[in-house]
N, C-alpha and C positions, 0 to 999 in steps of 0.2 A: 504494500500500500504506500502511496506517496502522499506527503503532506500537502494540504491545499495551499496554493500560493496566494500571496496578497492578504494575509491575515492582518487586520488593522491593529495598531498599537494602542489605540484609545477609543473610547466611545463618547458620542456627543450627547446622548440622552441623559437626563438627570439620574434616573435609577441606575443605569449602566455606569455612569460616572461615579456614583456613590460606591458601587461594588468594586470598581477599579481602584478607588481610593482605599477601600478596605483591603483589597489584595496587596497593594503597595505597603500599607501599614503592617499587615501580617507578615509579609515576606521580609520586611525590615526587621521585625522582632526576631525572626529565626536567625538572621545574619548577626544581630547584636548578641543573642544568646550564645551562638556558636563561637563568638570571639571572646566571651567572658566566662564560660562555664565548662565543666567537664563533659565527657561524652554522654553520660546518663542524663544530665540536665538538658543537654542539647536535644536528645531524643524526645524527652518529655515536651520541650518547647515546640519541636517539630510537629508532634501529634496534636498539640493544642491548636496549632495553625491549620493542620489538615482537618481537624474536627470543625473548625470555624468555616473552612471552605465547604465541607460537605453540607453543613447547615445552610449556607448561602446558595449552593447548587440547587437546593430544593425550590428556590424561588424562580429558577430559570429553566426548569424541566417540567413538562406536562405529561401526566399519565392519563390514559383513556379511562373513562368512567368505570369500565368493567374491572379495572385493577383494584377497585375498592369494594367489590362485591362481597367479599368475605371478611373485610376488615373494618367496615363501617366508617367511623369518624377518626380512624388512626392512620398515620403514615409511618410505616415500620422501617426503621434503619436496623439492619441485621449485620452482625459481625461474624464472619465464618473463620474459624481458626483462632490462634492466639490473639488476645486483645491488646494492641499496642497503645490504645487511647487512655485506659484507666478512666479517671473522672473527667477527662477533657471532653468526652462526647456525651457523657450522661447528663451534663448540665443542660443539654438541649432537650432532654426528655420533658414532655408536657408543653413545650412551646407550640404555638399554633401557626401553621402556614396554610393558606388557601382553605380555611375552615376545617383543617385536619390537625389533630394533635400528634406530635412526634412521639413515637415509642422507640426506645433503644433495646435491642434484644441480642443475645449471644446465641448462636445456633450452629448446627452442622449443615452441610450443603444438601443433605437429604431432607431437611425441614425448612426450605426457603419459599415454599409456595405462597405464603402470605406476607412476604417481604416486598417492599417497594424499592429499597436500596439495599444492596449487599456489598459490604466491604470485605474483600478477599485478602486475608492476612498473608504475609510472606511465608508463614508456616505451612500454607496450603499450596505452595508452588507445584509439588508433584501431583496434586489432585485437580489442577486447573481444568483439564479436559473434562473430568467428571462434573465439576461445578458448572462449567459453561453448558454442558449437556443437560444438567438439571434445570437450568434457567431457560432453556429453549422453549419458546412459545409463551413465556411469562413476561409480564410488563415490569421488568426489574432493571433499575439503574445499577450496573455493576461498576465498582470502584476498586482500584488496587494501588499499590505503590511499589511494584516490582517491574524491573526492566522488561520491555517488549510485551507486557501483558496487553497493551492496547492493540498491538498487532495480532494477538492471539484471539481477540474478540471481546475483551473487556472494554467498557464504554469510556470510562475516565481513568487515567493513570497518573498518579503523582510522581514527580521526580524532583531531585534537588539540583539546582543549577546555580553555581557560585553562591552556595550556602543559602539559597532562597527556594521556597517551595513553589514549584510550577506544576502545570498539568497539561496533558494531551487528551484529545477527545477523538473517539472513533465513531463517526456519524453513521457509518454503515451498520455497526452493531446496535446503535440506538434505534435506527429504523427497524431492524429485525426484532427489536424488543417492543416496538409500537410506541416509542417515546419520542417526544418532540423537544428539541433543545433550542433555546432562544439564541438568536444570532448574537445577542449581547454577550452571552457566555462563550460562544464560539470565538468571538473576537479577542477574548482574554486568554485563550488557550495558547500554549507555546507551539503546539502543532495540532492540526486537524487531519485525521485520516479518513478517507472515504472508502 
């Protein structure tokens, strides 16, 4: 897959601009922490930033109505494998986005049917094929932070570039999952794969 050319460096709309400012602030925090703390603290700061990104991604992704058939009023963020976030992501539990309450769950890939977002931990690298197969036909936003996962079929993949958190988006995988990703979010991606 080749990255889409001509990805804009900034957004002109107010809400997109606010998200861009948030991205800049958060990535700056990672860079500052990386220069002043040990490796364990840096990792904790990195996952605080990634958790904030995931929360904000929810504002720029649309799920079809059928995705909520069995979940009612909740928008489920599921972590598959080892949890690198700790409390960094649980703070978003109960927050409301688009009239849905966020629920944070830890689960196995065999139990993701009622998930809207699945974060695939690095510990699950060898199970990636099975995880993606389990998601086939479901309206799930898959997210990871392992090299080349976006090229394997994961929708959003985090990477660290010059001590800053960045992300790539696989739009083909999003379409196959029946999800619509805002052009505002696509503009902020480091790379977009089709």
